[in-house]
C-alpha positions as a Markdown table, in Angstrom:
| # | Residue | x | y | z |
|---|---|---|---|---|
| 1 | Unk | 0.0 | 0.0 | 0.0 |
| 2 | Unk | 1.3 | 3.5 | -0.9 |
| 3 | Unk | 1.2 | 5.2 | 2.5 |
| 4 | Unk | 2.7 | 8.3 | 1.2 |
| 5 | Unk | -0.5 | 9.0 | -0.8 |
| 6 | Unk | -2.2 | 9.4 | 2.6 |
| 7 | Unk | 0.2 | 12.0 | 3.9 |
| 8 | Unk | -0.7 | 15.6 | 3.1 |
| 9 | Unk | 2.0 | 18.3 | 2.8 |
| 10 | Unk | 0.9 | 21.7 | 4.2 |
| 11 | Unk | 3.3 | 24.5 | 3.2 |
| 12 | Unk | 4.2 | 27.3 | 5.6 |
| 13 | Unk | 2.8 | 25.6 | 8.7 |
| 14 | Unk | 3.3 | 26.3 | 11.6 |
| 15 | Unk | 5.4 | 29.1 | 10.2 |
| 16 | Unk | 6.7 | 30.3 | 6.8 |
| 17 | Unk | 9.3 | 28.0 | 5.2 |
| 18 | Unk | 8.1 | 24.8 | 7.0 |
| 19 | Unk | 6.4 | 22.0 | 5.1 |
| 20 | Unk | 4.2 | 20.2 | 7.6 |
| 21 | Unk | 3.6 | 16.5 | 7.0 |
| 22 | Unk | 0.0 | 15.9 | 8.1 |
| 23 | Unk | -0.9 | 12.4 | 9.0 |
| 24 | Unk | -4.6 | 13.2 | 9.4 |
| 25 | Unk | -5.6 | 11.6 | 6.0 |
| 26 | Unk | -3.7 | 8.5 | 7.0 |
| 27 | Unk | -5.6 | 8.3 | 10.3 |
| 28 | Unk | -8.9 | 8.8 | 8.5 |
| 29 | Unk | -8.4 | 6.0 | 6.0 |
| 30 | Unk | -9.1 | 2.7 | 7.9 |
| 31 | Unk | -7.2 | 0.4 | 5.6 |
| 32 | Unk | -4.1 | 2.7 | 5.3 |
| 33 | Unk | -4.1 | 3.2 | 9.1 |
| 34 | Unk | -4.4 | -0.5 | 9.8 |
| 35 | Unk | -1.6 | -1.2 | 7.3 |
| 36 | Unk | 0.6 | 1.5 | 9.0 |
| 37 | Unk | 0.0 | 0.1 | 12.5 |
| 38 | Unk | 0.5 | -3.5 | 11.4 |
| 39 | Unk | 3.7 | -2.6 | 9.6 |
| 40 | Unk | 5.1 | -0.8 | 12.7 |
| 41 | Unk | 4.0 | -3.9 | 14.8 |
| 42 | Unk | 6.0 | -6.2 | 12.6 |
| 43 | Unk | 9.2 | -4.1 | 13.1 |
| 44 | Unk | 8.8 | -3.2 | 16.8 |
| 45 | Unk | 7.7 | -6.7 | 17.8 |
| 46 | Unk | 11.3 | -7.8 | 17.2 |
| 47 | Unk | 12.5 | -5.7 | 20.1 |
| 48 | Unk | 10.1 | -7.5 | 22.5 |
| 49 | Unk | 9.1 | -4.4 | 24.4 |
| 50 | Unk | 7.4 | -4.5 | 27.7 |
| 51 | Unk | 6.1 | -1.0 | 27.2 |
| 52 | Unk | 5.9 | 1.6 | 24.4 |
| 53 | Unk | 6.6 | 5.3 | 25.1 |
| 54 | Unk | 4.8 | 7.8 | 22.9 |
| 55 | Unk | 6.1 | 11.3 | 22.5 |
| 56 | Unk | 3.6 | 14.1 | 22.8 |
| 57 | Unk | 1.3 | 14.4 | 21.1 |
| 58 | Unk | 1.1 | 12.7 | 17.7 |
| 59 | Unk | 3.4 | 10.0 | 19.0 |
| 60 | Unk | 0.5 | 8.9 | 21.2 |
| 61 | Unk | -1.5 | 8.2 | 18.0 |
| 62 | Unk | 1.1 | 5.6 | 16.9 |
| 63 | Unk | 2.0 | 4.2 | 20.3 |
| 64 | Unk | -1.4 | 3.6 | 21.8 |
| 65 | Unk | -2.8 | 1.3 | 19.0 |
| 66 | Unk | 0.5 | -0.4 | 18.6 |
| 67 | Unk | 0.7 | -1.2 | 22.3 |
| 68 | Unk | -2.7 | -2.8 | 22.0 |
| 69 | Unk | -1.6 | -4.9 | 19.0 |
| 70 | Unk | 1.6 | -6.0 | 20.7 |
| 71 | Unk | 0.0 | -6.6 | 24.0 |
| 72 | Unk | 2.2 | -4.3 | 26.0 |
| 73 | Unk | 1.7 | -1.2 | 28.0 |
| 74 | Unk | 1.8 | 2.5 | 26.9 |
| 75 | Unk | 3.4 | 5.5 | 28.6 |
| 76 | Unk | 3.1 | 9.1 | 27.6 |
| 77 | Unk | 6.2 | 11.3 | 27.4 |
| 78 | Unk | 4.9 | 14.9 | 27.6 |
| 79 | Unk | 6.0 | 18.5 | 27.8 |
| 80 | Unk | 6.7 | 19.8 | 31.3 |
| 81 | Unk | 3.6 | 20.4 | 33.4 |
| 82 | Unk | 1.2 | 18.2 | 31.4 |
| 83 | Unk | 1.2 | 15.1 | 33.5 |
| 84 | Unk | -0.5 | 14.6 | 36.9 |
| 85 | Unk | 1.4 | 13.4 | 40.0 |
| 86 | Unk | 5.1 | 13.1 | 40.5 |
| 87 | Unk | 7.1 | 13.3 | 37.3 |
| 88 | Unk | 10.7 | 12.9 | 36.2 |
| 89 | Unk | 11.9 | 15.5 | 33.7 |
| 90 | Unk | 14.7 | 16.0 | 31.2 |
| 91 | Unk | 15.8 | 19.4 | 29.9 |
| 92 | Unk | 17.3 | 19.4 | 26.4 |
| 93 | Unk | 18.7 | 21.8 | 23.9 |
| 94 | Unk | 17.0 | 22.7 | 20.6 |
| 95 | Unk | 18.5 | 24.5 | 17.7 |
| 96 | Unk | 17.4 | 27.8 | 19.2 |
| 97 | Unk | 16.7 | 27.4 | 22.9 |
| 98 | Unk | 15.7 | 24.5 | 25.2 |
| 99 | Unk | 12.7 | 22.4 | 26.0 |
| 100 | Unk | 11.7 | 19.9 | 28.7 |
| 101 | Unk | 9.9 | 16.5 | 28.6 |
| 102 | Unk | 8.6 | 14.4 | 31.5 |
| 103 | Unk | 7.2 | 11.0 | 32.3 |
| 104 | Unk | 5.3 | 10.0 | 35.4 |
| 105 | Unk | 7.7 | 8.9 | 38.1 |
| 106 | Unk | 6.2 | 5.4 | 38.5 |
| 107 | Unk | 5.7 | 4.7 | 34.7 |
| 108 | Unk | 9.0 | 2.9 | 34.0 |
| 109 | Unk | 10.6 | 0.3 | 36.2 |
| 110 | Unk | 14.3 | -0.4 | 36.0 |
| 111 | Unk | 15.1 | -3.0 | 33.4 |
| 112 | Unk | 11.8 | -2.6 | 31.4 |
| 113 | Unk | 12.3 | -3.2 | 27.7 |
| 114 | Unk | 11.1 | 0.0 | 26.0 |
| 115 | Unk | 10.4 | 1.2 | 22.4 |
| 116 | Unk | 9.9 | 4.9 | 21.8 |
| 117 | Unk | 7.5 | 6.2 | 19.2 |
| 118 | Unk | 6.7 | 9.4 | 17.5 |
| 119 | Unk | 4.8 | 10.3 | 14.3 |
| 120 | Unk | 7.8 | 12.1 | 12.7 |
| 121 | Unk | 11.6 | 12.0 | 13.1 |
| 122 | Unk | 13.1 | 15.3 | 12.0 |
| 123 | Unk | 16.2 | 16.7 | 13.7 |
| 124 | Unk | 16.1 | 13.9 | 16.4 |
| 125 | Unk | 16.4 | 16.2 | 19.4 |
| 126 | Unk | 13.1 | 15.2 | 21.1 |
| 127 | Unk | 13.5 | 11.5 | 20.4 |
| 128 | Unk | 17.1 | 11.6 | 21.7 |
| 129 | Unk | 16.0 | 13.4 | 24.8 |
| 130 | Unk | 13.2 | 10.9 | 25.4 |
| 131 | Unk | 15.7 | 8.1 | 25.2 |
| 132 | Unk | 18.1 | 9.8 | 27.6 |
| 133 | Unk | 15.3 | 10.3 | 30.1 |
| 134 | Unk | 14.2 | 6.7 | 29.8 |
| 135 | Unk | 17.7 | 5.4 | 30.3 |
| 136 | Unk | 18.2 | 7.7 | 33.3 |
| 137 | Unk | 15.3 | 5.9 | 35.0 |
| 138 | Unk | 16.7 | 2.5 | 34.1 |
| 139 | Unk | 14.9 | 1.5 | 31.0 |
| 140 | Unk | 16.4 | -0.9 | 28.5 |
| 141 | Unk | 15.6 | 1.2 | 25.3 |
| 142 | Unk | 15.4 | -1.4 | 22.5 |
| 143 | Unk | 14.7 | 1.1 | 19.7 |
| 144 | Unk | 12.8 | 4.0 | 18.3 |
| 145 | Unk | 10.1 | 4.0 | 15.6 |
| 146 | Unk | 8.2 | 6.6 | 13.7 |
| 147 | Unk | 5.7 | 6.9 | 10.8 |
| 148 | Unk | 7.7 | 9.5 | 8.9 |
| 149 | Unk | 11.4 | 10.2 | 8.8 |
| 150 | Unk | 12.8 | 13.4 | 7.2 |
| 151 | Unk | 16.0 | 11.7 | 6.4 |
| 152 | Unk | 17.5 | 14.9 | 4.9 |
| 153 | Unk | 17.6 | 16.4 | 8.4 |
| 154 | Unk | 19.8 | 13.7 | 9.8 |
| 155 | Unk | 17.8 | 13.0 | 13.0 |
| 156 | Unk | 18.6 | 9.3 | 12.9 |
| 157 | Unk | 22.3 | 10.2 | 13.6 |
| 158 | Unk | 21.3 | 11.6 | 17.0 |
| 159 | Unk | 19.6 | 8.4 | 18.1 |
| 160 | Unk | 21.8 | 5.9 | 19.8 |
| 161 | Unk | 19.3 | 3.0 | 19.4 |
| 162 | Unk | 17.9 | 1.1 | 16.4 |
| 163 | Unk | 15.5 | 3.3 | 14.4 |
| 164 | Unk | 12.7 | 2.2 | 12.1 |
| 165 | Unk | 10.5 | 4.4 | 10.0 |
| 166 | Unk | 7.6 | 3.6 | 7.6 |
| 167 | Unk | 8.1 | 6.5 | 5.2 |
| 168 | Unk | 11.2 | 8.5 | 4.4 |
| 169 | Unk | 11.4 | 11.9 | 2.7 |
| 170 | Unk | 14.7 | 12.9 | 1.2 |
| 171 | Unk | 13.9 | 16.6 | 0.7 |
């Protein structure tokens, strides 16, 4: 199935010069969405994860159904202040500034086998930060997966774990 035909490019969103890769048409097409989830499941299953960590917010859309298919748990990795209860955070540098992500303090037990998911891998900063946070709490990060990879941005090079992506864009 040609999944790229279900991705919509929106120029100048969220700001001029950016081409936004919109997964909404993929989510709305039942056969394409099932194919995407099943394809991710085939690849991620090899890592034998105990739990999937989805990165806010579109990473939740991939991680939640995938965790159901694989029969494992699901944890949200969110921006600072978005999760209830005690959290563990990680501050990381962006191209122009910094950001912070968090997980709930009791979400990951030491030694748990984890796969990290997001909808899109661009520069790799957020994915790398999530992996660093998870390793800091004792997770055995088996790999990272995404629906779309903007390979021309080199984000994969920042990820020190196996990376799989369903779709790659070279420009």
